[in-house]
N, C-alpha and C positions, 0 to 999 in steps of 0.2 A: 293170654286169654282175657285177663281183666281189662286190658286196653281195648280189646274188641268190644266187650260189653259196654264200656264207658262211651266209646265212640258211637255205637249204635244208639244208645240212650240219648246222647247229645244230638245226633242227627235227627232222630225221631221227634224230639221236643221242638226243634226248629221247624221241621216239616209240618208237624201237626199245627203249630202256631200259624204258619203261613196258610195252610189249608183252611183253618177256621177263619182267618182274616178274609180269604177269598170267598168263603161261604157267607160272610156277613155275621158270623157268630162272635167275632172279636173285633175290637177297634184298634187301629194302629197306635193310638195314643194310650191305650188301656194298659193298666199295670200287669194283667195276666199275660198279654201278648209279649210285653217287654220282659217280664220275668222268665217266660219260657225261652225266649231268645237268649237272655243272659245266661241262664243255667246251661242250656244246650251248647252255646258257644264257649262257655267257661270249661265245660267238660271236654270239648274238642280241642281247646287250647292246651289243656293238661296233656292230652294224648300227643299233640304236636310237639310239646316240650319234651316229652319222654322220647320221642323219635327224632328230636333235633331237626324238625322240619321248619326252617326259618320262615318261609313264605306262608305256611299255614298258621304259625304262631302269630305273625303279623295280621293275617286275615281274621282269624277267630278271636284273637285278643282284642283287636279293634272292634269287632262285632259285639263282644261282651261289654267293652267300655261304653260303646255308643248306646247299648240297651240299658245300662245301669241307671241313668237319670230317670227314664220312664218307669223303671221298676220302683225307684225310691220316691217318686212323686206322690204327693198326697192324693188319696182317692177322691175323685169327684162323685157327687151324688148320682146314683143310678149307673155307675160304671161297673162293668163285669170284672 
């Protein structure tokens, strides 16, 4: 049950970030967009590790790592 909740929260974070990007509410280089992708993919990586799903560990783990630099980047003035 916990894995289901975690996976839904992770997926929703990624999907909401993408929807807000498409609507022009977030910027691809913005920290919030990257943070939502990082947290969402990190949660999905945890679920994949629990289920020993190597392909999803690779996909979601890579997604999390690629989102990390944008999340940790210094905030530019006027950036959401």
